N, C-alpha and C positions, 0 to 999 in steps of 0.2 A: 479435583486433581488427585485426592487420596485414592478414590475409587479407581480412577484410570491407572494409577500406579500399581494398585493391587492386580488389576486385570493384566497389565503388561508383565508384572512379575511372574504370573502364572503362565502367560502365553509365550514368553520368550523361550523357555526350555523346549516347548513344542516346536517352535519355529527353528530352533537350533538343530533339532533332530531332523526336521524336514528339509532344511535349506543346506544340504550338502553341495559341494561344488558341482556335482552332476545334476542336482535337482533344483538348483537355485532359480531357474527360470520356469519350472513346470507349475501348472495349476494344481490347487488342492483337489483331491478326489472327494467323492460324496461322503465317505466316512469321516474324513478330516474336517470338511465343512460342517457336518452335523455336530462333531465334537466341539468345534469353536462356537457354534451357535448355542449349543447346550451350556457352554461355559458362560457366555455373555448373558444368557437369559436366566441363569440360575436354576436350571432344571436338572433332573437326574440324567445320567448318561443314557442316550437313546440306543447305543450299541452295546453288545456284550464286551466284557473287558478284554482288551488287547494289550500289546506291549506299550501302547500310548496311554491307555485309560486308567491304569491303577493309581496314577497321581491325583485323579479327580473322582474320588469316590463320594457320591452324594452331591449336595448342593454346594456350589462354591460361593455365590453371592446370594444372601437371603433378602433380596428385594426385587421389585419389578421395575424395569427400566421404563420411565415415562414415555408414552408415545407422543403426547402433545408437547412441543417445544416450550410453550408458555409455562408449563409446570416446572420444567428445568430452570427457566429464568427466575421464577418465584423462589425456588429452592436456593438458587445462587444468591439472590438478594438477601434472603433471610440468613444464609450462612455468612455473607460478608458483614451484615449488621451485627451478628453475634461476635465475630472476630474483632470488629472495631469497637465493641462495647456500647453499641447504640442502645439508648434507653427505650427506643420505640418498640423494641421487641417485647418489653414487659409492661408498657403503659396500656391502660384500659380507658377507653373513652367514657366520660361520665354519662353521655347520652345513652350508650348501650348498657351501662351498668344499672341505671335506674329508670330506663324507659323515658327519659326526657324530664322526669319529675325533679331530678336534682338541678338541672339547668333552670327549670321554672322557679325553683325556690331561690336560686342564686340571683336571678334577675328581678325577683319581686322586690319592689321598693327602689330599684335602680332605674329601670325603664318604665315610664308611666304607661298606662293602657293607651293603645293607639286610638287617636281621635277624641280623647277625653279633654276636659278643660285643663288638667295638669299638663297633658302632652303639648297643647298649644301654648300654655304659659311658658314652658321651657323653650319652645320654638321661638317665642317672641322675646327671648333674652332674659326671662326670669330665672332666678336661682333659688334653690332651697336655702332659706335663711335661718329657720329654726324649726325643729320637729320634735314630736313626742308621740310615741306609739305609732298609730296609723295616721296621725295628723301632721301636716307640714305647712309652714308659712313660706310663701314664695314672694321674694322681693323683686319687683321689676326695676328696670333701669331708671325710672322716674321716682324711685323710692316708695312707691305705693306697695302695700302688702295685702295679699289675698291668701285665703285658707283653702286647703284641698285635702281630700282623702287620698293617701298614697295607694290604697288598694283599688278603689274604683276610679280615681282620677277626677271625681266630681268636686266642684267648688262647695265649700261649707261655710259655716259662720263661726268656726272655732277661733276663739281669742279675738274676734272682731270687736266685741264689746270692750275688752280691756285696751285694745289699740285705739279705741275711739277717744279715750281720755287723753288730755294733754300730758306731756312728760313732766315729771317732777323737776322743777327748775331751781330749787334751793341750791345755792353754791356749795353747801356742805354735804348735800345728799350723796353725791357720787362716792366720796370717800367714806362717809359715815355709814352707809348701808353695807359696804364691804367689810369695814373694820368691826363695827358694833353689832351688826345683824347677820353677819356671815353670808351675805348675798353674793351670788356669782354672776358675772357677765356672761350670758349665753348667746347673745347676738348683738350686732352693732350696726347702726345706721350712720349717716354722715354727721349728725349733730347730737345724737342720743344713743343710749344703749338699752338693751333689754336685760333686766336683772331678775334672776330666779332666787327666791328665798328658801330657807330650809323647809318651810311649810309647803312649798310647791307653788306658792303664789308668784306672779310675775308683775313687774312694774317697769314703765319707761322712765328713764332718768337721763337728764341732760348731761352732756359732757361738761367738765368744769369750765372750759374756755367759752362755752356757749351759755352757761347757766347764769341767770339773773333773777333776783327775787321780784323785780319790777316788770318782768315780761308779761304781756297780755295773756291771760288764761293760765298763768303759772300757779302751781300749788305750793304753798309755803306754810310755815308755822308748824312743821312736823317736829316731834320731840327728837332729841339727840339719840335717845335709846329708850325702848319700852321696858317697863319693870320686869316683865316675864322673861326677858332675854338675859338679864344679869350683866355683870361687867365683862 
């Protein structure tokens, strides 16, 4: 619209000189047509200076008018986005910025390798229950827990030996370990929790409402506090 306005602002004086009452219906002659085409195309005057040409010395518009209408459409879209303050004018796609490596690093550990054991574990309703580094424990809907490598998606034996032990079922263990041993609950099942100690060790501990010192296979007789931990 701005460009069209500029063209009209320069063209109107010409038309006002040409369109006298006696000449309003006549066609432009060859010189006048050449002058207007030179004006629109931004080229120098093709004819020697006359009474009409001194106003247009040199180039009037320093750009090439696109021949392809699609180019004009793209320019219009970009201009409207700029006026509207669209952030799309300035956004850069991560895939073009890093050749896809950035996307790969973002998805690593989020989407398991296609066709791997971890992939089918999630498909079967399993969820990441506890993870450390490249290792992840997946709990299925039936409360069974399997270990996997997040990088390869293959099943491993990580933590399976610890999970094979029965949970600590001393009624005082749940609160005792958190208060006196600074253990933290890092994962939770229906009847027990997984506690991580400052040493990095992990133990299964029964929830208080399910804990009993007489339960079969229960582990009891643990001290209230170890000497090395202090009060």
